[in-house]
C-alpha positions as CSV (number, residue, x, y, z in Angstrom):
1,X,0.0,0.0,0.0
2,X,1.3,3.4,-0.9
3,X,1.2,6.0,1.9
4,X,1.3,9.7,1.2
5,X,0.3,13.2,2.5
6,X,-1.2,15.6,-0.1
7,X,-1.7,19.3,0.5
8,X,-2.8,21.4,-2.4
9,X,-2.0,25.1,-2.8
10,X,-4.7,26.8,-4.9
11,X,-4.8,29.7,-7.2
12,X,-7.5,31.2,-9.4
13,X,-6.8,30.1,-13.0
14,X,-8.1,31.9,-16.1
15,X,-7.1,29.9,-19.2
16,X,-7.9,30.7,-22.9
17,X,-7.0,32.9,-25.9
18,X,-7.2,36.7,-25.5
19,X,-7.7,36.4,-21.8
20,X,-5.4,39.4,-21.2
21,X,-8.4,41.5,-21.8
22,X,-9.9,40.2,-18.5
23,X,-7.1,41.8,-16.5
24,X,-9.2,44.7,-15.1
25,X,-12.0,42.3,-14.0
26,X,-9.4,40.1,-12.2
27,X,-8.0,43.1,-10.3
28,X,-11.6,44.0,-9.4
29,X,-12.2,40.4,-8.4
30,X,-9.5,40.8,-5.8
31,X,-11.1,44.0,-4.5
32,X,-8.1,46.1,-5.5
33,X,-7.8,49.4,-7.4
34,X,-4.1,50.3,-7.7
35,X,-2.1,47.7,-9.7
36,X,1.6,48.0,-10.2
37,X,2.5,46.3,-13.5
38,X,5.8,44.4,-13.5
39,X,7.9,43.2,-16.6
40,X,11.4,42.8,-17.9
41,X,12.9,45.5,-20.0
42,X,12.3,43.4,-23.1
43,X,8.6,43.3,-22.4
44,X,8.0,46.9,-21.6
45,X,5.5,47.1,-24.6
46,X,3.4,44.3,-23.1
47,X,3.5,46.1,-19.7
48,X,2.1,49.2,-21.4
49,X,-0.6,47.1,-23.1
50,X,-1.6,45.7,-19.7
51,X,-1.7,49.3,-18.3
52,X,-4.1,50.3,-21.0
53,X,-6.4,47.4,-20.3
54,X,-6.3,48.2,-16.6
55,X,-7.2,51.8,-17.3
56,X,-7.7,53.8,-14.1
57,X,-6.7,50.7,-12.1
58,X,-3.1,51.0,-13.2
59,X,-1.0,52.7,-10.6
60,X,2.3,52.5,-12.4
61,X,4.8,50.1,-13.8
62,X,8.3,48.7,-13.1
63,X,10.1,47.1,-16.1
64,X,13.4,46.1,-14.5
65,X,12.7,42.5,-13.6
66,X,15.8,40.4,-14.0
67,X,16.8,36.7,-14.1
68,X,17.3,34.8,-10.8
69,X,15.4,37.6,-8.9
70,X,18.4,39.7,-7.6
71,X,17.6,41.2,-4.2
72,X,18.8,44.6,-5.3
73,X,16.3,44.6,-8.1
74,X,13.5,43.7,-5.7
75,X,14.6,46.5,-3.4
76,X,14.3,49.0,-6.3
77,X,10.8,47.7,-7.2
78,X,9.8,47.9,-3.6
79,X,10.4,51.6,-3.6
80,X,8.2,52.0,-6.6
81,X,5.4,50.0,-4.8
82,X,5.5,52.6,-2.0
83,X,5.8,55.6,-4.3
84,X,2.6,54.7,-6.3
85,X,0.7,53.3,-3.4
86,X,0.1,50.0,-5.1
87,X,-2.4,47.6,-3.5
88,X,-1.8,44.7,-5.9
89,X,0.8,43.4,-8.3
90,X,0.3,42.4,-12.0
91,X,3.3,40.5,-13.5
92,X,3.4,40.0,-17.3
93,X,6.2,37.9,-18.7
94,X,8.3,34.8,-17.8
95,X,9.8,33.4,-14.7
96,X,11.9,36.5,-14.0
97,X,8.9,38.7,-13.7
98,X,7.0,36.1,-11.7
99,X,9.9,35.8,-9.3
100,X,9.9,39.6,-8.8
101,X,6.2,39.6,-8.0
102,X,6.7,36.8,-5.5
103,X,9.6,38.6,-3.9
104,X,7.5,41.8,-3.5
105,X,4.5,39.9,-2.3
106,X,6.3,38.2,0.5
107,X,7.7,41.5,1.6
108,X,4.5,43.6,1.3
109,X,1.6,41.1,1.6
110,X,0.2,42.4,-1.7
111,X,-1.9,40.0,-3.8
112,X,-0.5,38.9,-7.2
113,X,-2.0,38.4,-10.7
114,X,0.5,36.7,-13.0
115,X,0.2,36.7,-16.8
116,X,2.8,34.2,-18.0
117,X,4.3,34.5,-21.5
118,X,6.6,31.4,-21.2
119,X,6.2,27.9,-19.8
120,X,8.0,28.5,-16.6
121,X,5.3,27.2,-14.3
122,X,6.5,29.1,-11.3
123,X,3.3,31.2,-11.4
124,X,1.4,28.3,-9.6
125,X,4.0,27.6,-6.9
126,X,4.6,28.9,-3.4
127,X,8.4,28.8,-4.1
128,X,10.7,31.8,-4.4
129,X,14.4,31.7,-5.5
130,X,16.4,34.9,-4.9
131,X,20.0,35.7,-5.6
132,X,22.3,37.8,-3.4
133,X,26.1,38.1,-3.4
134,X,26.3,35.4,-6.1
135,X,24.3,32.8,-4.1
136,X,20.8,31.7,-4.9
137,X,18.6,30.6,-2.1
138,X,15.1,29.1,-2.3
139,X,12.2,29.2,0.2
140,X,8.6,28.1,0.2
141,X,5.7,29.7,2.0
142,X,1.9,29.9,1.4
143,X,2.1,33.7,1.1
144,X,4.4,33.4,-1.9
145,X,1.7,31.7,-4.0
146,X,0.1,34.1,-6.5
147,X,-3.7,34.5,-6.0
148,X,-4.6,34.6,-9.7
149,X,-3.0,33.3,-12.9
150,X,-4.2,34.5,-16.3
151,X,-3.0,32.2,-19.1
152,X,-3.4,33.8,-22.5
153,X,-2.3,31.4,-25.3
154,X,-2.0,34.3,-27.7
155,X,0.8,35.9,-25.6
156,X,2.9,32.8,-26.2
157,X,2.6,32.9,-30.0
158,X,5.4,35.4,-30.2
159,X,7.8,33.3,-28.1
160,X,10.6,32.3,-30.5
161,X,10.9,28.6,-31.1
162,X,14.3,28.3,-29.3
163,X,12.9,30.0,-26.2
164,X,9.8,27.9,-26.4
165,X,12.0,24.7,-26.4
166,X,14.0,25.7,-23.3
167,X,11.0,27.1,-21.5
168,X,9.1,23.9,-22.2
169,X,11.9,21.6,-21.1
170,X,12.2,23.7,-17.9
171,X,8.5,22.9,-17.3
172,X,9.1,19.2,-18.1
173,X,11.8,19.2,-15.4
174,X,9.2,20.1,-12.8
175,X,7.1,17.2,-13.8
176,X,10.0,14.7,-14.0
177,X,11.3,15.4,-10.5
178,X,7.7,15.4,-9.1
179,X,7.5,11.7,-10.0
180,X,10.3,10.7,-7.7
181,X,10.0,13.3,-5.0
182,X,9.6,12.1,-1.4
183,X,6.1,13.7,-1.3
184,X,5.0,12.1,-4.6
185,X,1.3,11.1,-4.6
186,X,-1.3,9.9,-7.1
187,X,-2.6,13.4,-7.9
188,X,0.8,14.9,-8.7
189,X,1.8,11.7,-10.5
190,X,-1.1,12.1,-13.0
191,X,-0.5,15.8,-13.4
192,X,3.2,15.2,-14.0
193,X,2.6,12.5,-16.6
194,X,0.1,14.5,-18.4
195,X,2.4,17.5,-18.5
196,X,5.3,15.4,-19.9
197,X,3.0,13.9,-22.5
198,X,1.6,17.3,-23.6
199,X,5.1,18.9,-23.8
200,X,6.7,16.0,-25.7
201,X,3.9,16.3,-28.3
202,X,3.6,20.1,-28.4
203,X,7.3,21.2,-28.6
204,X,8.0,19.5,-32.0
205,X,4.8,21.1,-33.4
206,X,5.8,24.5,-32.1
207,X,9.3,24.2,-33.7
208,X,7.7,23.2,-37.0
209,X,5.1,26.0,-36.8
210,X,5.5,28.6,-34.0
211,X,2.0,29.9,-34.9
212,X,0.3,26.6,-34.1
213,X,-2.2,27.8,-31.5
214,X,-3.3,24.3,-30.5
215,X,0.3,23.3,-29.8
216,X,0.8,26.5,-27.8
217,X,-2.3,25.7,-25.8
218,X,-1.0,22.2,-25.0
219,X,2.4,23.6,-23.9
220,X,0.8,26.3,-21.7
221,X,-1.5,23.8,-20.1
222,X,1.4,21.5,-19.5
223,X,3.3,24.4,-17.9
224,X,0.4,24.9,-15.5
225,X,0.2,21.2,-14.6
226,X,4.0,20.9,-14.2
227,X,4.1,24.1,-12.1
228,X,1.4,22.7,-9.9
229,X,3.5,19.7,-9.3
230,X,6.5,21.9,-8.4
231,X,4.3,23.8,-5.9
232,X,3.0,20.6,-4.3
233,X,6.1,18.4,-3.8
234,X,9.7,19.0,-3.1
235,X,12.3,19.0,-5.9
236,X,15.6,17.1,-5.9
237,X,19.0,17.1,-7.6
238,X,18.0,18.6,-10.9
239,X,16.6,21.8,-9.4
240,X,19.4,22.1,-6.9
241,X,22.0,22.0,-9.7
242,X,20.1,24.5,-11.8
243,X,19.7,26.9,-9.0
244,X,23.4,26.6,-8.1
245,X,24.5,27.1,-11.7
246,X,22.1,29.9,-12.4
247,X,22.5,31.8,-9.1
248,X,26.3,31.4,-8.7
249,X,27.5,31.5,-12.3
250,X,24.7,33.6,-13.9
251,X,23.7,31.0,-16.4
252,X,20.4,31.5,-18.2
253,X,17.6,29.8,-16.2
254,X,15.6,27.8,-18.8
255,X,18.6,26.9,-20.9
256,X,20.4,25.5,-17.8
257,X,17.4,23.4,-17.0
258,X,17.4,22.1,-20.6
259,X,21.0,21.0,-20.5
260,X,21.0,19.5,-17.1
261,X,17.7,17.5,-17.1
262,X,18.7,14.4,-19.1
263,X,22.0,14.1,-17.1
264,X,20.2,14.5,-13.7
265,X,17.7,11.9,-14.9
266,X,20.5,9.5,-15.8
267,X,22.1,10.0,-12.4
268,X,18.8,9.2,-10.6
269,X,17.6,6.5,-12.8
270,X,18.9,3.6,-10.8
271,X,17.1,4.9,-7.7
272,X,13.8,5.7,-9.5
273,X,13.3,2.9,-12.0
274,X,9.5,3.0,-11.8
275,X,9.3,6.7,-12.3
276,X,11.6,6.5,-15.3
277,X,9.4,3.8,-16.8
278,X,6.4,6.0,-16.4
279,X,8.2,9.0,-17.8
280,X,9.3,6.9,-20.8
281,X,5.6,5.9,-21.4
282,X,4.5,9.6,-21.3
283,X,7.3,10.6,-23.7
284,X,6.5,7.8,-26.1
285,X,2.7,7.8,-26.1
286,X,0.2,5.0,-25.8
287,X,1.1,3.3,-29.1
288,X,4.8,3.3,-28.6
289,X,5.2,-0.5,-28.5
290,X,8.6,-0.4,-26.9
291,X,9.4,2.2,-24.2
292,X,12.6,4.2,-24.7
293,X,15.2,4.8,-22.0
294,X,13.9,7.9,-20.4
295,X,17.0,10.0,-19.8
296,X,18.4,9.4,-23.4
297,X,14.9,10.0,-24.8
298,X,14.8,13.4,-23.2
299,X,18.3,14.2,-24.5
300,X,17.3,13.1,-28.0
301,X,14.1,15.2,-27.8
302,X,16.2,18.3,-26.9
303,X,18.7,17.6,-29.7
304,X,16.0,17.1,-32.2
305,X,14.4,20.4,-31.3
306,X,17.7,22.2,-31.6
307,X,17.9,23.0,-27.9
308,X,21.2,23.6,-26.1
309,X,23.1,20.4,-25.0
310,X,26.1,21.6,-23.1
311,X,26.9,24.0,-20.2
312,X,30.0,25.0,-22.1
313,X,27.8,26.7,-24.8
314,X,25.9,28.5,-22.0
315,X,29.1,30.2,-20.9
316,X,30.2,28.0,-17.9
317,X,34.0,27.6,-17.7
318,X,35.5,24.2,-17.2
319,X,37.4,25.6,-14.2
320,X,34.0,26.5,-12.6
321,X,33.0,22.9,-12.3
322,X,34.8,22.1,-9.0
323,X,33.1,25.1,-7.3
324,X,29.7,24.0,-8.8
325,X,30.2,20.6,-7.3
326,X,31.1,22.0,-3.9
327,X,28.0,24.2,-3.8
328,X,25.7,21.5,-5.0
329,X,26.9,19.0,-2.4
330,X,27.3,21.4,0.5
331,X,24.0,20.5,2.1
332,X,22.1,17.2,2.1
333,X,18.6,17.1,0.4
334,X,16.2,14.4,-0.5
335,X,17.1,12.6,-3.8
336,X,16.5,9.1,-5.1
337,X,20.2,8.4,-5.3
338,X,22.7,9.7,-2.7
339,X,24.4,12.9,-3.8
340,X,28.2,12.5,-3.7
341,X,31.0,14.8,-4.9
342,X,32.2,12.0,-7.2
343,X,28.8,11.4,-8.8
344,X,28.1,15.1,-9.3
345,X,31.5,15.7,-10.8
346,X,30.8,13.0,-13.4
347,X,27.3,14.4,-14.1
348,X,28.5,18.0,-14.5
349,X,31.5,16.9,-16.7
350,X,29.0,15.2,-19.1
351,X,26.7,18.2,-19.0
352,X,29.5,20.6,-19.6
353,X,30.8,18.7,-22.6
354,X,27.3,18.0,-24.0
355,X,27.9,14.2,-24.1
356,X,24.8,12.1,-24.6
357,X,24.2,10.4,-21.2
358,X,24.7,6.7,-20.8
359,X,21.5,4.8,-21.2
360,X,20.1,3.9,-17.8
361,X,18.4,0.9,-19.5
362,X,20.6,-0.2,-22.4
363,X,18.2,-2.9,-23.4
364,X,15.3,-0.5,-23.7
365,X,17.4,1.9,-25.8
366,X,18.5,-1.0,-28.0
367,X,15.0,-2.3,-28.5
368,X,13.6,1.2,-29.1
369,X,16.2,2.0,-31.7
370,X,15.5,-1.3,-33.4
371,X,11.8,-0.6,-33.5
372,X,12.4,2.8,-35.0
373,X,14.5,1.3,-37.8
374,X,11.8,-1.3,-38.6
375,X,8.9,1.2,-38.6
376,X,10.9,3.6,-40.7
377,X,11.3,0.9,-43.3
378,X,7.6,1.3,-44.1
379,X,7.7,5.1,-44.6
380,X,7.7,4.8,-48.4
381,X,4.9,2.2,-48.6
382,X,2.7,3.5,-51.5
383,X,-0.5,2.6,-49.5
384,X,-1.1,4.8,-46.5
385,X,-3.3,2.1,-45.0
386,X,-0.7,-0.6,-45.4
387,X,1.9,1.7,-43.9
388,X,-0.4,2.4,-40.9
389,X,-1.3,-1.3,-40.3
390,X,2.2,-2.6,-40.7
391,X,3.8,0.1,-38.5
392,X,1.3,-0.5,-35.7
393,X,1.6,-4.2,-35.9
394,X,5.3,-4.1,-35.6
395,X,5.1,-1.7,-32.7
396,X,2.8,-4.0,-30.8
397,X,4.7,-7.2,-31.6
398,X,8.0,-5.6,-30.5
399,X,6.2,-4.3,-27.4
400,X,4.9,-7.8,-26.6
401,X,8.4,-9.2,-26.9
402,X,9.8,-6.4,-24.7
403,X,7.0,-6.4,-22.1
404,X,7.2,-10.2,-21.6
405,X,11.0,-10.5,-21.9
406,X,10.4,-13.1,-24.6
407,X,13.0,-15.9,-24.9
408,X,14.4,-17.4,-28.1
409,X,12.9,-20.8,-27.2
410,X,9.4,-19.2,-26.6
411,X,9.5,-17.4,-29.9
412,X,10.7,-20.5,-31.8
413,X,7.8,-22.4,-30.2
414,X,5.4,-19.7,-31.5
415,X,6.9,-20.0,-35.0
416,X,6.5,-23.8,-34.9
417,X,2.9,-23.4,-33.7
418,X,2.1,-21.1,-36.6
419,X,3.8,-23.4,-39.0
420,X,1.7,-26.4,-37.8
421,X,-1.4,-24.2,-38.0
422,X,-0.7,-23.5,-41.6
423,X,0.0,-27.1,-42.4
424,X,-3.5,-28.1,-41.0
425,X,-5.3,-25.8,-43.5
426,X,-7.1,-27.3,-46.5
427,X,-10.0,-26.5,-48.7
428,X,-12.3,-27.9,-46.0
429,X,-10.5,-26.9,-42.9
430,X,-9.2,-23.4,-42.0
431,X,-7.1,-23.8,-38.9
432,X,-6.0,-20.1,-39.0
433,X,-9.7,-19.0,-38.9
434,X,-10.1,-21.3,-35.8
435,X,-7.1,-19.6,-34.2
436,X,-8.5,-16.2,-35.0
437,X,-11.9,-17.2,-33.6
438,X,-10.6,-18.8,-30.4
439,X,-8.4,-15.8,-29.6
440,X,-11.4,-13.5,-30.1
441,X,-9.7,-11.6,-32.9
442,X,-12.5,-12.5,-35.4
443,X,-15.1,-11.1,-33.0
444,X,-13.0,-8.0,-32.4
445,X,-12.7,-7.3,-36.2
446,X,-16.4,-8.1,-36.6
447,X,-17.2,-5.5,-33.9
448,X,-15.0,-2.9,-35.5
449,X,-16.5,-3.5,-38.9
450,X,-20.2,-3.9,-38.1
451,X,-21.0,-2.4,-34.7
452,X,-21.7,1.2,-36.0
453,X,-25.0,0.4,-37.7
454,X,-27.8,1.5,-35.4
455,X,-31.1,-0.2,-35.9
456,X,-29.6,-3.1,-37.8
457,X,-29.3,-6.8,-36.7
458,X,-26.0,-7.4,-34.9
459,X,-23.3,-9.2,-36.9
460,X,-21.3,-12.3,-35.8
461,X,-18.2,-14.1,-37.0
462,X,-18.3,-15.9,-40.3
463,X,-16.5,-19.0,-39.0
464,X,-14.4,-21.5,-40.9
465,X,-17.1,-23.6,-42.5
466,X,-18.8,-21.2,-44.9
467,X,-18.6,-22.2,-48.6
468,X,-19.3,-19.9,-51.6
469,X,-22.2,-20.7,-53.8
470,X,-24.4,-23.0,-51.6
471,X,-27.2,-24.8,-53.5
472,X,-30.3,-22.7,-54.2
473,X,-33.5,-24.0,-52.6
474,X,-37.2,-23.1,-52.8
475,X,-39.2,-21.7,-49.9
476,X,-40.4,-24.4,-47.6
477,X,-37.5,-26.8,-48.5
478,X,-36.1,-29.1,-45.9
479,X,-32.3,-28.4,-46.0
480,X,-31.7,-31.3,-43.6
481,X,-32.8,-33.7,-46.4
482,X,-34.1,-36.3,-43.9
483,X,-31.2,-36.3,-41.5
484,X,-32.1,-37.2,-37.9
485,X,-32.6,-34.4,-35.3
486,X,-35.3,-32.2,-33.8
487,X,-37.3,-30.7,-36.7
488,X,-37.2,-26.9,-37.0
489,X,-39.5,-24.7,-39.0
490,X,-37.9,-21.3,-39.8
491,X,-40.0,-18.3,-40.8
492,X,-37.7,-15.3,-41.3
493,X,-38.1,-11.9,-42.9
494,X,-35.5,-9.4,-44.2
495,X,-36.1,-5.7,-43.9
496,X,-34.1,-2.4,-43.9
497,X,-33.4,-0.7,-40.7
498,X,-36.7,1.1,-40.8
499,X,-38.7,-2.1,-41.2
500,X,-39.4,-1.9,-45.0
501,X,-39.4,-5.5,-46.5
502,X,-36.5,-6.3,-48.9
503,X,-37.6,-8.4,-51.7
504,X,-35.0,-10.6,-53.6
505,X,-32.5,-10.5,-50.8
506,X,-30.0,-13.4,-51.0
507,X,-29.9,-15.4,-47.8
508,X,-27.3,-18.1,-47.2
509,X,-27.9,-20.6,-44.4
510,X,-25.7,-23.3,-42.9
511,X,-25.4,-25.3,-39.7
512,X,-24.3,-28.6,-38.2
513,X,-26.1,-31.9,-38.0
514,X,-27.4,-33.4,-34.8
515,X,-24.0,-34.8,-34.0
516,X,-22.4,-31.3,-34.3
517,X,-20.7,-31.7,-37.7
518,X,-20.8,-29.5,-40.8
519,X,-21.2,-31.3,-44.2
520,X,-17.6,-30.3,-45.2
521,X,-16.4,-32.3,-42.2
522,X,-18.1,-35.5,-43.4
523,X,-16.1,-36.7,-46.5
524,X,-18.5,-39.6,-47.1
525,X,-21.5,-37.3,-47.5
526,X,-22.8,-37.0,-51.0
527,X,-23.2,-33.3,-51.7
528,X,-24.1,-30.3,-49.5
529,X,-26.6,-30.7,-46.7
530,X,-27.9,-28.3,-44.0
531,X,-26.6,-25.6,-46.4
532,X,-28.7,-23.5,-48.8
533,X,-29.3,-20.2,-50.6
534,X,-32.7,-18.6,-50.6
535,X,-34.2,-15.5,-52.1
536,X,-36.8,-13.5,-50.1
537,X,-40.3,-13.0,-51.6
538,X,-42.0,-9.6,-52.2
539,X,-42.7,-9.4,-48.5
540,X,-39.0,-10.0,-47.7
541,X,-40.0,-13.4,-46.3
542,X,-38.6,-17.0,-46.6
543,X,-39.4,-20.2,-44.9
544,X,-37.5,-23.5,-44.6
545,X,-37.2,-26.7,-42.6
546,X,-34.0,-27.7,-40.8
547,X,-32.9,-29.1,-37.5
548,X,-32.6,-27.4,-34.1
549,X,-28.8,-26.7,-33.8
550,X,-26.8,-28.3,-31.1
551,X,-23.6,-27.3,-29.3
552,X,-20.5,-28.8,-30.9
553,X,-16.7,-28.8,-30.5
554,X,-14.6,-27.0,-33.0
555,X,-11.9,-29.3,-34.5
556,X,-9.5,-29.8,-31.7
557,X,-7.1,-32.3,-33.2
558,X,-4.7,-29.6,-34.4
559,X,-2.6,-26.8,-32.9
560,X,-5.7,-24.7,-31.9
561,X,-7.1,-27.7,-29.9
562,X,-3.7,-28.1,-28.3
563,X,-3.7,-24.5,-27.3
564,X,-7.2,-24.8,-25.8
565,X,-6.2,-27.9,-23.8
566,X,-3.0,-26.5,-22.5
567,X,-4.8,-23.4,-21.2
568,X,-7.7,-25.3,-19.6
569,X,-10.3,-24.1,-22.2
570,X,-13.1,-26.2,-23.7
571,X,-13.6,-26.3,-27.5
572,X,-17.4,-26.0,-27.6
573,X,-19.5,-23.5,-29.5
574,X,-23.0,-22.6,-28.4
575,X,-25.8,-24.0,-30.7
576,X,-26.5,-21.7,-33.6
577,X,-27.5,-21.3,-37.2
578,X,-25.4,-19.2,-39.6
579,X,-26.8,-16.5,-42.0
580,X,-25.3,-14.3,-44.6
581,X,-27.7,-11.9,-46.1
582,X,-27.2,-9.5,-49.1
583,X,-29.4,-7.0,-50.7
584,X,-28.6,-4.2,-53.2
585,X,-28.0,-0.8,-51.5
586,X,-27.5,-2.4,-48.1
587,X,-24.6,-3.6,-46.0
588,X,-24.0,-7.4,-46.2
589,X,-24.9,-9.0,-42.9
590,X,-23.0,-11.9,-41.5
591,X,-24.6,-13.2,-38.4
592,X,-25.7,-16.2,-36.3
593,X,-28.8,-17.0,-34.2
594,X,-28.2,-18.8,-31.0
595,X,-30.6,-21.1,-29.1
596,X,-31.8,-19.5,-25.8
597,X,-30.7,-21.7,-22.9
598,X,-28.4,-23.8,-25.1
599,X,-25.2,-25.4,-23.8
600,X,-22.2,-23.0,-23.6
601,X,-24.4,-20.0,-24.4
602,X,-22.4,-18.1,-21.7
603,X,-19.0,-19.6,-22.7
604,X,-18.8,-19.9,-26.4
605,X,-15.2,-20.8,-27.3
606,X,-15.0,-18.2,-30.1
607,X,-16.8,-15.4,-28.2
608,X,-19.4,-15.1,-30.8
609,X,-22.6,-14.9,-28.8
610,X,-24.4,-11.5,-28.5
611,X,-27.5,-11.0,-26.4
612,X,-29.5,-9.7,-29.3
613,X,-28.8,-12.9,-31.3
614,X,-30.1,-15.3,-28.6
615,X,-33.5,-16.5,-29.8
616,X,-36.2,-18.8,-28.5
617,X,-36.7,-22.0,-30.5
618,X,-40.1,-23.0,-28.8
619,X,-41.3,-26.6,-29.1
620,X,-44.7,-27.3,-30.7
621,X,-46.9,-30.3,-31.2
622,X,-49.6,-31.0,-33.8
623,X,-50.1,-29.3,-37.2
624,X,-47.3,-27.4,-38.8
625,X,-47.6,-24.0,-40.5
626,X,-47.2,-25.5,-44.0
627,X,-49.1,-28.7,-43.4
628,X,-46.1,-30.9,-43.3
629,X,-46.6,-34.1,-41.4
630,X,-44.1,-34.4,-38.5
631,X,-43.8,-37.4,-36.3
632,X,-43.6,-36.0,-32.8
633,X,-42.8,-32.5,-31.6
634,X,-41.2,-29.8,-33.7
635,X,-39.7,-26.4,-33.1
636,X,-40.2,-23.0,-34.6
637,X,-37.9,-20.0,-35.3
638,X,-39.4,-16.6,-36.1
639,X,-37.0,-13.7,-36.7
640,X,-36.7,-10.5,-38.6
641,X,-33.3,-9.5,-39.9
642,X,-32.7,-5.7,-40.4
643,X,-30.1,-4.6,-42.8
644,X,-28.2,-1.3,-42.6
645,X,-28.1,1.0,-45.6
646,X,-24.8,0.8,-47.6
647,X,-24.6,4.6,-47.2
């Protein structure tokens, strides 16, 4: 049982496109009337736009926000707060502006409204990092959490692709570390995985088209979710390293997160194997087949997006590394793997040079690379449908092999099984159809093909004993041709889905004899029996005599039978009659009617029974509907088949 403590900081969230126009209403919602607008020098124009929207509620602006929230900048802004008599703070911009708002709020008690223009996520956290005398310190307190966040997707459209990448990976880092934080819990787990999934899908789309509003919305939503994780649970090694490098060496915040993340993940992978598996699943998506190695997958994602890969390119000198190691290991903090000077030295050396981290799970990386090679081989297939089917099939087969750690002996047995299955096939026996049926694949394909026709009779599997061109028979014929069994009079109609009779519909019928065998299974039989083709009359009706069907075993003397025996399954089918019905302008119906109360009705070995196809076959005595003389009781089947329109 998993034990956890969950405490949720809350903020008012306004999410959408063009929501900046709601700024005045949000200030009024807080009951305030003198807002100080905060921004960086590079976003002074946006600050002016915010002031115009606020109108008389704008008390002034301060556009000197700086990276890593220097205390001297906060002091300057504090003086402006006092000068203009501000009663609330409106921060428009990225993490630097948000940090300034938090620093002011914790000193003044003023409420905050944050309007993010990047994917920093800090706007929904009660965490504040400040830099003084070259050292960055972090603290967390409820009063640091902003009261309102206004997410405006339109404000992120102008964020250049390179900044979008680093800002997005910064947000991903919050989600990654939340999954193996000591305070991890089911709520933050789901938020984190959703954030990782959204970002891994959105960032490539943003790089391809920075104006993709849907991708921008996904990334901004992910930033919110990831930031919520950051504000709910504690962070570990990655954030400690990034704060050290940023605060003490003045490295750019988001770019530093981007470079360090895969290396910090690789360092922690051995101590957080389950978290890494879940991260890999979020990165790869539900149809990945084989999950990648999470740390190298993040590195490859960054490389593919053109993001920074080394601390060297961010301006960190190689001679700065020992000091960075000293600062990062000075105080103990929770982390999945013990933080040692030797380990952090190796990590930072790799991050400084930009080397791809060693795969934490080399087998996963090898299998994922192989899968990519195989699926890429189908990229030039002329048929898009063939490309889709083969690609997805390969993904799932490789995933099956990986998930079950398949051995060579097991796979060879499977090959031998399929070989024997093929060798059992003949013009009168289709062992592969039996295999498809008993694994439920036939019923699954049937459902995909035919379950979307409202008002029509449900379909069922064709089975392996249908033959093309059954003998034509007249209405009222006895298709049993005198074979022993309980006599059955069938009176059926064929209509469209609205109930209009369909004249001239072609109806193929076939079933087993009283011993449970089809005619094609009886080589000594002279010609087809219990098999016929009828045409409906002007009223869409046809009648015939047959036998009440019985439960029967599918052929179990081959590989499929051996599979059933080895897994403790029986080979029996519930009693039924097969029908295939065709009429111009309508969908072909392949179905079966099952005897209510028949043996194995709740355990058909090919999973073909559907409740709507279970029919009463009541017993009667005395005169028959067509005057035929029957010695003893007889049964009756009345049923109307409804065909869906071909359109």
